[in-house]
N, CA and C atoms as a LAMMPS dump frame, in Angstrom:
ITEM: TIMESTEP
0
ITEM: NUMBER OF ATOMS
627
ITEM: BOX BOUNDS ff ff ff
-5.0000000000000000e+02 5.0000000000000000e+02
-5.0000000000000000e+02 5.0000000000000000e+02
-5.0000000000000000e+02 5.0000000000000000e+02
ITEM: ATOMS id mol type element x y z
1 1 1 N 37.536 -351.971 -288.949
2 1 2 C 38.868 -352.263 -288.436
3 1 3 C 39.921 -351.608 -289.337
4 2 1 N 40.908 -350.991 -288.733
5 2 2 C 41.948 -350.311 -289.494
6 2 3 C 42.817 -351.334 -290.213
7 3 1 N 43.146 -351.058 -291.495
8 3 2 C 44.044 -351.91 -292.244
9 3 3 C 45.486 -351.692 -291.817
10 4 1 N 46.35 -352.633 -292.222
11 4 2 C 47.764 -352.563 -291.832
12 4 3 C 48.412 -351.274 -292.331
13 5 1 N 48.12 -350.887 -293.56
14 5 2 C 48.733 -349.691 -294.134
15 5 3 C 48.357 -348.459 -293.315
16 6 1 N 47.094 -348.386 -292.924
17 6 2 C 46.636 -347.248 -292.115
18 6 3 C 47.344 -347.247 -290.761
19 7 1 N 47.487 -348.42 -290.156
20 7 2 C 48.155 -348.509 -288.857
21 7 3 C 49.613 -348.066 -288.959
22 8 1 N 50.259 -348.422 -290.057
23 8 2 C 51.655 -348.003 -290.256
24 8 3 C 51.735 -346.479 -290.356
25 9 1 N 50.843 -345.895 -291.134
26 9 2 C 50.852 -344.435 -291.289
27 9 3 C 50.532 -343.74 -289.973
28 10 1 N 49.57 -344.261 -289.25
29 10 2 C 49.159 -343.655 -287.976
30 10 3 C 50.314 -343.69 -286.972
31 11 1 N 50.961 -344.837 -286.85
32 11 2 C 52.078 -344.97 -285.904
33 11 3 C 53.282 -344.145 -286.371
34 12 1 N 53.533 -344.105 -287.668
35 12 2 C 54.644 -343.31 -288.193
36 12 3 C 54.441 -341.834 -287.893
37 13 1 N 53.234 -341.36 -288.11
38 13 2 C 52.927 -339.95 -287.815
39 13 3 C 53.164 -339.649 -286.337
40 14 1 N 52.739 -340.551 -285.491
41 14 2 C 52.936 -340.388 -284.044
42 14 3 C 54.423 -340.304 -283.701
43 15 1 N 55.224 -341.193 -284.276
44 15 2 C 56.666 -341.21 -283.997
45 15 3 C 57.373 -340.006 -284.62
46 16 1 N 57 -339.646 -285.845
47 16 2 C 57.599 -338.474 -286.486
48 16 3 C 57.31 -337.213 -285.67
49 17 1 N 56.079 -337.107 -285.172
50 17 2 C 55.714 -335.935 -284.363
51 17 3 C 56.53 -335.867 -283.071
52 18 1 N 56.78 -337.035 -282.492
53 18 2 C 57.485 -337.058 -281.21
54 18 3 C 58.993 -336.863 -281.363
55 19 1 N 59.587 -337.523 -282.358
56 19 2 C 61.049 -337.531 -282.46
57 19 3 C 61.601 -336.769 -283.666
58 20 1 N 60.748 -336.461 -284.638
59 20 2 C 61.22 -335.858 -285.874
60 20 3 C 61.452 -336.923 -286.934
61 21 1 N 61.191 -336.586 -288.185
62 21 2 C 61.29 -337.558 -289.274
63 21 3 C 62.681 -338.182 -289.357
64 22 1 N 63.713 -337.377 -289.242
65 22 2 C 65.078 -337.868 -289.45
66 22 3 C 65.528 -338.854 -288.375
67 23 1 N 64.866 -338.848 -287.218
68 23 2 C 65.278 -339.706 -286.105
69 23 3 C 64.537 -341.033 -286.044
70 24 1 N 63.573 -341.224 -286.926
71 24 2 C 62.739 -342.431 -286.885
72 24 3 C 63.106 -343.345 -288.05
73 25 1 N 63.34 -344.615 -287.753
74 25 2 C 63.693 -345.596 -288.783
75 25 3 C 62.543 -346.565 -289.039
76 26 1 N 62.64 -347.262 -290.151
77 26 2 C 61.657 -348.308 -290.464
78 26 3 C 61.616 -349.339 -289.337
79 27 1 N 62.771 -349.679 -288.818
80 27 2 C 62.846 -350.671 -287.74
81 27 3 C 62.103 -350.195 -286.49
82 28 1 N 62.246 -348.914 -286.154
83 28 2 C 61.543 -348.355 -284.994
84 28 3 C 60.033 -348.441 -285.181
85 29 1 N 59.57 -348.101 -286.371
86 29 2 C 58.132 -348.142 -286.649
87 29 3 C 57.625 -349.578 -286.546
88 30 1 N 58.349 -350.502 -287.159
89 30 2 C 57.946 -351.91 -287.128
90 30 3 C 57.905 -352.436 -285.693
91 31 1 N 58.9 -352.078 -284.899
92 31 2 C 58.95 -352.538 -283.511
93 31 3 C 57.739 -352.045 -282.725
94 32 1 N 57.365 -350.781 -282.925
95 32 2 C 56.201 -350.223 -282.23
96 32 3 C 54.911 -350.935 -282.617
97 33 1 N 54.887 -351.474 -283.827
98 33 2 C 53.686 -352.156 -284.326
99 33 3 C 53.761 -353.676 -284.134
100 34 1 N 54.843 -354.145 -283.488
101 34 2 C 55.03 -355.578 -283.275
102 34 3 C 54.981 -356.371 -284.581
103 35 1 N 55.651 -355.814 -285.609
104 35 2 C 55.747 -356.527 -286.873
105 35 3 C 57.208 -356.523 -287.326
106 36 1 N 57.541 -357.361 -288.265
107 36 2 C 58.906 -357.4 -288.785
108 36 3 C 59.116 -356.245 -289.765
109 37 1 N 60.381 -355.848 -289.923
110 37 2 C 60.701 -354.812 -290.91
111 37 3 C 60.313 -355.273 -292.312
112 38 1 N 60.468 -356.571 -292.572
113 38 2 C 60.104 -357.112 -293.878
114 38 3 C 58.623 -356.97 -294.165
115 39 1 N 57.789 -357.201 -293.145
116 39 2 C 56.348 -357.048 -293.306
117 39 3 C 55.986 -355.597 -293.582
118 40 1 N 56.643 -354.683 -292.872
119 40 2 C 56.392 -353.254 -293.107
120 40 3 C 56.839 -352.86 -294.512
121 41 1 N 57.982 -353.389 -294.944
122 41 2 C 58.501 -353.072 -296.282
123 41 3 C 57.598 -353.575 -297.405
124 42 1 N 56.751 -354.544 -297.101
125 42 2 C 55.777 -355.011 -298.092
126 42 3 C 54.81 -353.88 -298.454
127 43 1 N 54.502 -353.024 -297.473
128 43 2 C 53.562 -351.917 -297.69
129 43 3 C 54.278 -350.627 -298.094
130 44 1 N 55.435 -350.392 -297.502
131 44 2 C 56.235 -349.206 -297.816
132 44 3 C 57.698 -349.639 -297.934
133 45 1 N 58.265 -349.495 -299.112
134 45 2 C 59.628 -349.985 -299.347
135 45 3 C 60.684 -349.17 -298.605
136 46 1 N 60.385 -347.891 -298.367
137 46 2 C 61.331 -347.042 -297.655
138 46 3 C 60.588 -345.971 -296.877
139 47 1 N 61.286 -345.346 -295.973
140 47 2 C 60.69 -344.349 -295.084
141 47 3 C 60.115 -343.17 -295.858
142 48 1 N 60.772 -342.787 -296.967
143 48 2 C 60.315 -341.645 -297.755
144 48 3 C 58.923 -341.888 -298.346
145 49 1 N 58.582 -343.141 -298.609
146 49 2 C 57.232 -343.44 -299.107
147 49 3 C 56.191 -343.181 -298.025
148 50 1 N 56.55 -343.442 -296.78
149 50 2 C 55.65 -343.136 -295.67
150 50 3 C 55.485 -341.625 -295.547
151 51 1 N 56.589 -340.892 -295.659
152 51 2 C 56.55 -339.435 -295.611
153 51 3 C 55.614 -338.88 -296.676
154 52 1 N 55.754 -339.35 -297.901
155 52 2 C 54.913 -338.845 -298.991
156 52 3 C 53.442 -339.18 -298.752
157 53 1 N 53.171 -340.392 -298.28
158 53 2 C 51.783 -340.787 -298.013
159 53 3 C 51.162 -339.903 -296.937
160 54 1 N 51.921 -339.613 -295.887
161 54 2 C 51.413 -338.749 -294.819
162 54 3 C 51.223 -337.322 -295.308
163 55 1 N 52.148 -336.838 -296.12
164 55 2 C 52.031 -335.476 -296.653
165 55 3 C 50.751 -335.331 -297.477
166 56 1 N 50.511 -336.249 -298.387
167 56 2 C 49.331 -336.141 -299.245
168 56 3 C 48.039 -336.435 -298.473
169 57 1 N 48.127 -337.225 -297.424
170 57 2 C 46.992 -337.418 -296.52
171 57 3 C 46.642 -336.094 -295.851
172 58 1 N 47.657 -335.359 -295.414
173 58 2 C 47.444 -334.07 -294.756
174 58 3 C 46.851 -333.035 -295.706
175 59 1 N 47.441 -332.883 -296.891
176 59 2 C 47.022 -331.796 -297.783
177 59 3 C 45.692 -332.08 -298.459
178 60 1 N 45.232 -333.324 -298.448
179 60 2 C 43.933 -333.625 -299.052
180 60 3 C 42.831 -332.802 -298.404
181 61 1 N 42.921 -332.623 -297.096
182 61 2 C 41.918 -331.821 -296.378
183 61 3 C 42.041 -330.351 -296.761
184 62 1 N 43.278 -329.838 -296.848
185 62 2 C 43.486 -328.448 -297.249
186 62 3 C 42.961 -328.212 -298.663
187 63 1 N 43.237 -329.15 -299.575
188 63 2 C 42.78 -329.005 -300.961
189 63 3 C 41.262 -328.921 -301.028
190 64 1 N 40.599 -329.766 -300.259
191 64 2 C 39.136 -329.792 -300.267
192 64 3 C 38.564 -328.473 -299.774
193 65 1 N 39.181 -327.895 -298.746
194 65 2 C 38.665 -326.659 -298.172
195 65 3 C 38.906 -325.481 -299.111
196 66 1 N 40.02 -325.454 -299.803
197 66 2 C 40.28 -324.393 -300.789
198 66 3 C 39.288 -324.488 -301.938
199 67 1 N 38.996 -325.703 -302.375
200 67 2 C 38.096 -325.9 -303.515
201 67 3 C 36.647 -325.542 -303.203
202 68 1 N 36.269 -325.558 -301.929
203 68 2 C 34.871 -325.277 -301.568
204 68 3 C 34.663 -323.889 -300.98
205 69 1 N 35.724 -323.057 -300.929
206 69 2 C 35.587 -321.749 -300.303
207 69 3 C 34.551 -320.882 -301.021
208 70 1 N 34.417 -321.064 -302.337
209 70 2 C 33.464 -320.259 -303.098
210 70 3 C 32.019 -320.565 -302.706
211 71 1 N 31.783 -321.697 -302.076
212 71 2 C 30.423 -322.113 -301.713
213 71 3 C 30.053 -321.727 -300.281
214 72 1 N 30.967 -321.073 -299.558
215 72 2 C 30.744 -320.781 -298.149
216 72 3 C 30.173 -319.369 -297.949
217 73 1 N 29.471 -319.184 -296.837
218 73 2 C 29.045 -317.847 -296.413
219 73 3 C 30.219 -317.225 -295.668
220 74 1 N 30.972 -316.386 -296.355
221 74 2 C 32.252 -315.921 -295.83
222 74 3 C 32.074 -314.683 -294.959
223 75 1 N 32.762 -314.68 -293.815
224 75 2 C 32.729 -313.569 -292.868
225 75 3 C 34.014 -313.639 -292.054
226 76 1 N 34.241 -312.644 -291.205
227 76 2 C 35.41 -312.692 -290.331
228 76 3 C 35.35 -313.886 -289.371
229 77 1 N 34.207 -314.163 -288.735
230 77 2 C 34.132 -315.367 -287.887
231 77 3 C 34.392 -316.653 -288.674
232 78 1 N 33.887 -316.724 -289.91
233 78 2 C 34.158 -317.893 -290.746
234 78 3 C 35.652 -318.026 -291.002
235 79 1 N 36.308 -316.916 -291.29
236 79 2 C 37.744 -316.952 -291.561
237 79 3 C 38.509 -317.402 -290.325
238 80 1 N 38.127 -316.912 -289.151
239 80 2 C 38.768 -317.328 -287.908
240 80 3 C 38.608 -318.829 -287.697
241 81 1 N 37.396 -319.326 -287.865
242 81 2 C 37.134 -320.758 -287.691
243 81 3 C 37.942 -321.582 -288.685
244 82 1 N 38.003 -321.121 -289.925
245 82 2 C 38.725 -321.822 -290.965
246 82 3 C 40.221 -321.898 -290.652
247 83 1 N 40.773 -320.787 -290.191
248 83 2 C 42.195 -320.747 -289.823
249 83 3 C 42.468 -321.716 -288.681
250 84 1 N 41.61 -321.737 -287.682
251 84 2 C 41.831 -322.598 -286.521
252 84 3 C 41.72 -324.078 -286.882
253 85 1 N 40.802 -324.418 -287.783
254 85 2 C 40.696 -325.803 -288.249
255 85 3 C 41.974 -326.21 -288.98
256 86 1 N 42.497 -325.311 -289.814
257 86 2 C 43.74 -325.601 -290.539
258 86 3 C 44.911 -325.765 -289.581
259 87 1 N 44.972 -324.908 -288.57
260 87 2 C 46.057 -324.996 -287.597
261 87 3 C 45.995 -326.297 -286.814
262 88 1 N 44.792 -326.742 -286.476
263 88 2 C 44.646 -328.012 -285.773
264 88 3 C 45.15 -329.159 -286.639
265 89 1 N 44.839 -329.099 -287.924
266 89 2 C 45.324 -330.128 -288.856
267 89 3 C 46.85 -330.113 -288.918
268 90 1 N 47.427 -328.927 -288.901
269 90 2 C 48.885 -328.808 -288.927
270 90 3 C 49.509 -329.413 -287.672
271 91 1 N 48.859 -329.226 -286.53
272 91 2 C 49.362 -329.812 -285.283
273 91 3 C 49.391 -331.333 -285.389
274 92 1 N 48.386 -331.898 -286.03
275 92 2 C 48.298 -333.352 -286.16
276 92 3 C 49.431 -333.916 -287.034
277 93 1 N 49.999 -333.063 -287.887
278 93 2 C 51.12 -333.451 -288.744
279 93 3 C 52.287 -332.496 -288.508
280 94 1 N 52.541 -332.177 -287.253
281 94 2 C 53.483 -331.097 -286.928
282 94 3 C 54.918 -331.406 -287.319
283 95 1 N 55.281 -332.688 -287.449
284 95 2 C 56.656 -333.028 -287.836
285 95 3 C 57.019 -332.376 -289.168
286 96 1 N 56.03 -332.263 -290.066
287 96 2 C 56.309 -331.677 -291.376
288 96 3 C 56.579 -330.179 -291.255
289 97 1 N 55.797 -329.47 -290.461
290 97 2 C 55.893 -328.017 -290.387
291 97 3 C 57.076 -327.559 -289.549
292 98 1 N 57.483 -328.37 -288.587
293 98 2 C 58.641 -327.979 -287.78
294 98 3 C 59.958 -328.292 -288.479
295 99 1 N 59.886 -329.035 -289.59
296 99 2 C 61.094 -329.335 -290.375
297 99 3 C 60.815 -329.062 -291.851
298 100 1 N 60.038 -328.013 -292.109
299 100 2 C 59.519 -327.73 -293.445
300 100 3 C 60.625 -327.599 -294.49
301 101 1 N 61.638 -326.819 -294.185
302 101 2 C 62.693 -326.551 -295.167
303 101 3 C 63.423 -327.834 -295.549
304 102 1 N 63.835 -328.606 -294.547
305 102 2 C 64.632 -329.811 -294.828
306 102 3 C 63.811 -330.851 -295.579
307 103 1 N 62.548 -331.061 -295.189
308 103 2 C 61.743 -332.102 -295.824
309 103 3 C 61.423 -331.756 -297.277
310 104 1 N 61.225 -330.469 -297.559
311 104 2 C 61.022 -330.076 -298.953
312 104 3 C 62.303 -330.237 -299.761
313 105 1 N 63.419 -329.843 -299.159
314 105 2 C 64.697 -329.918 -299.864
315 105 3 C 65.078 -331.357 -300.194
316 106 1 N 64.695 -332.283 -299.332
317 106 2 C 65.109 -333.679 -299.508
318 106 3 C 64.12 -334.505 -300.324
319 107 1 N 62.948 -333.929 -300.649
320 107 2 C 61.947 -334.697 -301.385
321 107 3 C 61.353 -333.83 -302.495
322 108 1 N 61.757 -334.089 -303.738
323 108 2 C 61.338 -333.26 -304.867
324 108 3 C 59.831 -333.348 -305.129
325 109 1 N 59.249 -334.508 -304.884
326 109 2 C 57.814 -334.681 -305.125
327 109 3 C 57 -333.789 -304.184
328 110 1 N 57.383 -333.775 -302.921
329 110 2 C 56.7 -332.929 -301.942
330 110 3 C 56.97 -331.463 -302.241
331 111 1 N 58.208 -331.132 -302.567
332 111 2 C 58.554 -329.737 -302.863
333 111 3 C 57.728 -329.2 -304.025
334 112 1 N 57.621 -329.969 -305.099
335 112 2 C 56.869 -329.532 -306.274
336 112 3 C 55.396 -329.333 -305.943
337 113 1 N 54.838 -330.259 -305.173
338 113 2 C 53.42 -330.118 -304.824
339 113 3 C 53.194 -328.942 -303.887
340 114 1 N 54.091 -328.754 -302.919
341 114 2 C 53.944 -327.656 -301.965
342 114 3 C 53.998 -326.315 -302.686
343 115 1 N 54.87 -326.207 -303.673
344 115 2 C 54.958 -324.964 -304.445
345 115 3 C 53.703 -324.741 -305.282
346 116 1 N 53.121 -325.826 -305.792
347 116 2 C 51.902 -325.684 -306.594
348 116 3 C 50.71 -325.279 -305.742
349 117 1 N 50.611 -325.823 -304.519
350 117 2 C 49.463 -325.447 -303.691
351 117 3 C 49.622 -324.047 -303.113
352 118 1 N 50.863 -323.546 -303.068
353 118 2 C 51.036 -322.148 -302.655
354 118 3 C 50.292 -321.241 -303.612
355 119 1 N 50.34 -321.549 -304.899
356 119 2 C 49.618 -320.747 -305.89
357 119 3 C 48.112 -320.791 -305.639
358 120 1 N 47.62 -321.964 -305.249
359 120 2 C 46.19 -322.091 -304.955
360 120 3 C 45.823 -321.342 -303.678
361 121 1 N 46.715 -321.359 -302.708
362 121 2 C 46.476 -320.609 -301.47
363 121 3 C 46.422 -319.114 -301.756
364 122 1 N 47.299 -318.64 -302.631
365 122 2 C 47.296 -317.226 -303.016
366 122 3 C 45.976 -316.868 -303.695
367 123 1 N 45.516 -317.729 -304.598
368 123 2 C 44.24 -317.486 -305.273
369 123 3 C 43.091 -317.455 -304.271
370 124 1 N 43.162 -318.338 -303.269
371 124 2 C 42.116 -318.352 -302.25
372 124 3 C 42.072 -317.062 -301.47
373 125 1 N 43.227 -316.562 -301.061
374 125 2 C 43.296 -315.278 -300.361
375 125 3 C 42.817 -314.142 -301.254
376 126 1 N 43.2 -314.144 -302.515
377 126 2 C 42.776 -313.084 -303.435
378 126 3 C 41.265 -313.065 -303.579
379 127 1 N 40.665 -314.244 -303.711
380 127 2 C 39.199 -314.326 -303.786
381 127 3 C 38.575 -313.778 -302.517
382 128 1 N 39.124 -314.175 -301.375
383 128 2 C 38.611 -313.746 -300.077
384 128 3 C 38.682 -312.23 -299.928
385 129 1 N 39.818 -311.648 -300.267
386 129 2 C 39.992 -310.204 -300.11
387 129 3 C 39.09 -309.427 -301.066
388 130 1 N 38.943 -309.908 -302.294
389 130 2 C 38.019 -309.252 -303.239
390 130 3 C 36.582 -309.292 -302.716
391 131 1 N 36.223 -310.417 -302.144
392 131 2 C 34.891 -310.576 -301.55
393 131 3 C 34.7 -309.588 -300.403
394 132 1 N 35.708 -309.472 -299.53
395 132 2 C 35.635 -308.564 -298.385
396 132 3 C 35.595 -307.099 -298.816
397 133 1 N 36.313 -306.749 -299.861
398 133 2 C 36.3 -305.37 -300.354
399 133 3 C 34.926 -305.019 -300.897
400 134 1 N 34.32 -305.912 -301.644
401 134 2 C 32.996 -305.676 -302.219
402 134 3 C 31.94 -305.495 -301.136
403 135 1 N 32.133 -306.124 -300.006
404 135 2 C 31.152 -306.053 -298.915
405 135 3 C 31.578 -305.072 -297.813
406 136 1 N 32.516 -304.232 -298.142
407 136 2 C 32.961 -303.165 -297.241
408 136 3 C 33.503 -303.693 -295.914
409 137 1 N 34.097 -304.865 -295.952
410 137 2 C 34.777 -305.411 -294.784
411 137 3 C 36.236 -304.962 -294.792
412 138 1 N 36.839 -304.997 -295.97
413 138 2 C 38.191 -304.483 -296.166
414 138 3 C 38.15 -303.173 -296.947
415 139 1 N 39.113 -302.308 -296.662
416 139 2 C 39.266 -301.082 -297.441
417 139 3 C 39.792 -301.417 -298.837
418 140 1 N 39.58 -300.506 -299.76
419 140 2 C 40.194 -300.664 -301.067
420 140 3 C 41.702 -300.442 -300.94
421 141 1 N 42.503 -301.134 -301.738
422 141 2 C 43.962 -300.974 -301.634
423 141 3 C 44.392 -299.559 -302.009
424 142 1 N 45.46 -299.089 -301.381
425 142 2 C 45.981 -297.755 -301.677
426 142 3 C 47.038 -297.793 -302.774
427 143 1 N 47.565 -298.991 -303.081
428 143 2 C 48.446 -299.162 -304.232
429 143 3 C 48.239 -300.556 -304.796
430 144 1 N 48.649 -300.79 -306.018
431 144 2 C 48.225 -301.963 -306.79
432 144 3 C 48.61 -303.302 -306.15
433 145 1 N 49.765 -303.375 -305.518
434 145 2 C 50.252 -304.663 -305.013
435 145 3 C 50.07 -304.812 -303.498
436 146 1 N 49.302 -303.935 -302.896
437 146 2 C 49.212 -303.897 -301.431
438 146 3 C 48.72 -305.213 -300.845
439 147 1 N 47.629 -305.738 -301.372
440 147 2 C 47.07 -306.95 -300.785
441 147 3 C 47.87 -308.2 -301.148
442 148 1 N 48.545 -308.187 -302.284
443 148 2 C 49.421 -309.318 -302.608
444 148 3 C 50.576 -309.409 -301.618
445 149 1 N 51.09 -308.26 -301.201
446 149 2 C 52.148 -308.253 -300.193
447 149 3 C 51.628 -308.758 -298.848
448 150 1 N 50.395 -308.371 -298.507
449 150 2 C 49.785 -308.859 -297.273
450 150 3 C 49.611 -310.378 -297.329
451 151 1 N 49.186 -310.892 -298.475
452 151 2 C 49.028 -312.338 -298.641
453 151 3 C 50.35 -313.06 -298.407
454 152 1 N 51.427 -312.531 -298.942
455 152 2 C 52.744 -313.146 -298.746
456 152 3 C 53.104 -313.206 -297.267
457 153 1 N 52.842 -312.122 -296.54
458 153 2 C 53.154 -312.106 -295.104
459 153 3 C 52.303 -313.11 -294.346
460 154 1 N 51.037 -313.209 -294.708
461 154 2 C 50.142 -314.142 -294.027
462 154 3 C 50.53 -315.591 -294.331
463 155 1 N 50.931 -315.861 -295.553
464 155 2 C 51.361 -317.216 -295.894
465 155 3 C 52.651 -317.583 -295.178
466 156 1 N 53.581 -316.634 -295.093
467 156 2 C 54.833 -316.894 -294.375
468 156 3 C 54.556 -317.251 -292.916
469 157 1 N 53.656 -316.497 -292.287
470 157 2 C 53.322 -316.789 -290.891
471 157 3 C 52.603 -318.135 -290.781
472 158 1 N 51.702 -318.405 -291.713
473 158 2 C 50.969 -319.676 -291.698
474 158 3 C 51.9 -320.869 -291.751
475 159 1 N 52.997 -320.732 -292.495
476 159 2 C 53.936 -321.84 -292.655
477 159 3 C 54.876 -322.015 -291.465
478 160 1 N 55.036 -320.975 -290.649
479 160 2 C 56.087 -321.007 -289.619
480 160 3 C 55.586 -320.886 -288.187
481 161 1 N 54.298 -320.595 -287.972
482 161 2 C 53.811 -320.366 -286.607
483 161 3 C 54.036 -321.589 -285.711
484 162 1 N 53.881 -322.768 -286.292
485 162 2 C 53.993 -323.988 -285.496
486 162 3 C 55.43 -324.24 -285.058
487 163 1 N 56.371 -323.885 -285.912
488 163 2 C 57.785 -324.021 -285.558
489 163 3 C 58.104 -323.164 -284.343
490 164 1 N 57.657 -321.919 -284.356
491 164 2 C 57.905 -321.022 -283.221
492 164 3 C 57.192 -321.524 -281.972
493 165 1 N 55.983 -322.035 -282.129
494 165 2 C 55.232 -322.541 -280.981
495 165 3 C 55.931 -323.735 -280.35
496 166 1 N 56.475 -324.61 -281.19
497 166 2 C 57.176 -325.783 -280.675
498 166 3 C 58.402 -325.376 -279.866
499 167 1 N 59.014 -324.265 -280.234
500 167 2 C 60.206 -323.816 -279.526
501 167 3 C 59.886 -323.105 -278.217
502 168 1 N 58.817 -322.315 -278.232
503 168 2 C 58.61 -321.388 -277.126
504 168 3 C 57.379 -321.642 -276.261
505 169 1 N 56.462 -322.515 -276.71
506 169 2 C 55.176 -322.595 -276.027
507 169 3 C 54.877 -323.976 -275.455
508 170 1 N 55.885 -324.694 -275.028
509 170 2 C 55.675 -326.055 -274.541
510 170 3 C 54.821 -326.118 -273.278
511 171 1 N 54.708 -325.012 -272.547
512 171 2 C 53.938 -325.016 -271.302
513 171 3 C 52.468 -324.666 -271.512
514 172 1 N 52.092 -324.344 -272.742
515 172 2 C 50.709 -323.973 -273.03
516 172 3 C 49.992 -325.107 -273.748
517 173 1 N 48.662 -325.143 -273.602
518 173 2 C 47.881 -326.182 -274.265
519 173 3 C 47.798 -325.892 -275.76
520 174 1 N 47.523 -326.95 -276.531
521 174 2 C 47.394 -326.791 -277.978
522 174 3 C 46.296 -325.804 -278.327
523 175 1 N 45.162 -325.885 -277.622
524 175 2 C 44.049 -324.969 -277.896
525 175 3 C 44.457 -323.519 -277.663
526 176 1 N 45.194 -323.263 -276.588
527 176 2 C 45.642 -321.901 -276.289
528 176 3 C 46.598 -321.391 -277.364
529 177 1 N 47.504 -322.26 -277.793
530 177 2 C 48.477 -321.876 -278.818
531 177 3 C 47.763 -321.559 -280.13
532 178 1 N 46.802 -322.398 -280.507
533 178 2 C 46.059 -322.165 -281.744
534 178 3 C 45.24 -320.886 -281.644
535 179 1 N 44.619 -320.666 -280.503
536 179 2 C 43.813 -319.459 -280.333
537 179 3 C 44.675 -318.207 -280.49
538 180 1 N 45.833 -318.199 -279.844
539 180 2 C 46.7 -317.027 -279.919
540 180 3 C 47.328 -316.876 -281.304
541 181 1 N 47.741 -317.987 -281.895
542 181 2 C 48.381 -317.935 -283.211
543 181 3 C 47.397 -317.52 -284.3
544 182 1 N 46.156 -317.97 -284.2
545 182 2 C 45.153 -317.559 -285.183
546 182 3 C 44.863 -316.063 -285.047
547 183 1 N 44.891 -315.548 -283.816
548 183 2 C 44.73 -314.101 -283.619
549 183 3 C 45.891 -313.348 -284.248
550 184 1 N 47.111 -313.833 -284.034
551 184 2 C 48.287 -313.17 -284.614
552 184 3 C 48.191 -313.123 -286.139
553 185 1 N 47.718 -314.212 -286.734
554 185 2 C 47.588 -314.244 -288.191
555 185 3 C 46.524 -313.254 -288.669
556 186 1 N 45.341 -313.321 -288.068
557 186 2 C 44.25 -312.466 -288.538
558 186 3 C 44.447 -310.997 -288.167
559 187 1 N 45.233 -310.732 -287.136
560 187 2 C 45.486 -309.338 -286.769
561 187 3 C 46.276 -308.604 -287.858
562 188 1 N 46.908 -309.35 -288.754
563 188 2 C 47.556 -308.714 -289.9
564 188 3 C 46.539 -308.002 -290.786
565 189 1 N 45.288 -308.477 -290.736
566 189 2 C 44.213 -307.844 -291.502
567 189 3 C 43.722 -306.545 -290.87
568 190 1 N 43.924 -306.401 -289.564
569 190 2 C 43.26 -305.332 -288.813
570 190 3 C 43.466 -303.935 -289.412
571 191 1 N 44.68 -303.533 -289.784
572 191 2 C 44.85 -302.175 -290.335
573 191 3 C 44.09 -301.936 -291.645
574 192 1 N 43.694 -303.027 -292.308
575 192 2 C 43.036 -302.915 -293.61
576 192 3 C 41.508 -302.996 -293.505
577 193 1 N 41.003 -303.262 -292.314
578 193 2 C 39.566 -303.379 -292.115
579 193 3 C 38.91 -302.001 -292.104
580 194 1 N 37.656 -301.946 -292.526
581 194 2 C 36.876 -300.714 -292.391
582 194 3 C 36.558 -300.485 -290.918
583 195 1 N 36.116 -299.28 -290.582
584 195 2 C 35.838 -298.949 -289.173
585 195 3 C 34.824 -299.905 -288.561
586 196 1 N 33.764 -300.212 -289.287
587 196 2 C 32.737 -301.121 -288.78
588 196 3 C 33.312 -302.52 -288.557
589 197 1 N 34.138 -302.983 -289.485
590 197 2 C 34.71 -304.324 -289.37
591 197 3 C 35.746 -304.403 -288.256
592 198 1 N 36.432 -303.295 -287.987
593 198 2 C 37.357 -303.286 -286.856
594 198 3 C 36.599 -303.523 -285.551
595 199 1 N 35.419 -302.935 -285.428
596 199 2 C 34.597 -303.158 -284.25
597 199 3 C 34.18 -304.607 -284.124
598 200 1 N 33.81 -305.222 -285.253
599 200 2 C 33.431 -306.635 -285.25
600 200 3 C 34.623 -307.506 -284.87
601 201 1 N 35.799 -307.137 -285.383
602 201 2 C 37.003 -307.915 -285.085
603 201 3 C 37.343 -307.827 -283.604
604 202 1 N 37.266 -306.63 -283.026
605 202 2 C 37.566 -306.465 -281.592
606 202 3 C 36.58 -307.247 -280.731
607 203 1 N 35.332 -307.269 -281.143
608 203 2 C 34.317 -308.019 -280.392
609 203 3 C 34.582 -309.52 -280.51
610 204 1 N 34.972 -309.955 -281.692
611 204 2 C 35.235 -311.37 -281.944
612 204 3 C 36.456 -311.863 -281.166
613 205 1 N 37.42 -310.973 -280.961
614 205 2 C 38.675 -311.331 -280.279
615 205 3 C 38.88 -310.451 -279.039
616 206 1 N 37.792 -310.234 -278.302
617 206 2 C 37.802 -309.264 -277.206
618 206 3 C 38.874 -309.567 -276.158
619 207 1 N 39.149 -310.837 -275.899
620 207 2 C 40.115 -311.195 -274.839
621 207 3 C 41.538 -310.831 -275.21
622 208 1 N 41.785 -310.443 -276.467
623 208 2 C 43.132 -310.023 -276.861
624 208 3 C 43.275 -308.505 -276.88
625 209 1 N 42.187 -307.787 -276.603
626 209 2 C 42.235 -306.324 -276.632
627 209 3 C 42.118 -305.75 -275.218
């Protein structure tokens, strides 16, 4: 049976996703759960504590996947699957990504952690690209900072794809949006792939070619 704290977080996430964090009050959450505001405040003194709990609940999964990437059999299909799993997780906590700038600006604890995990995400991409170069999946860089610049572009898209989807893709299913958005992200790799890997990529994403 779900505990009260879990129920509060679950309902808060649902309301934040529907209306946006700034539009949801403690009273609204309590009303949806048929409890008093005082009872809710026993578990979370203010709305920002709920925000932080949901944020760290979300990133716990991302942290685990970054920490275990070295143990995986890495390939282009693996990377596609990994991206799509991450995007699905982002959809489940979409209120954060569609208001990323404001929520970071208003919460120093979240901002500091988000900046720290960006460094880990960069390291993960660097490991991945080095692995792909060694196995002739990616070409060797033509200048020293080439792949670091690519990583920056991929991270920027990773952080903002959901915002654009929320604005423009309301008539499409979540699965369709994730499928297309994951292709857009990975297609940034395409010019850097070796000839053989380009063929594998086209076969893997044949419906987009």
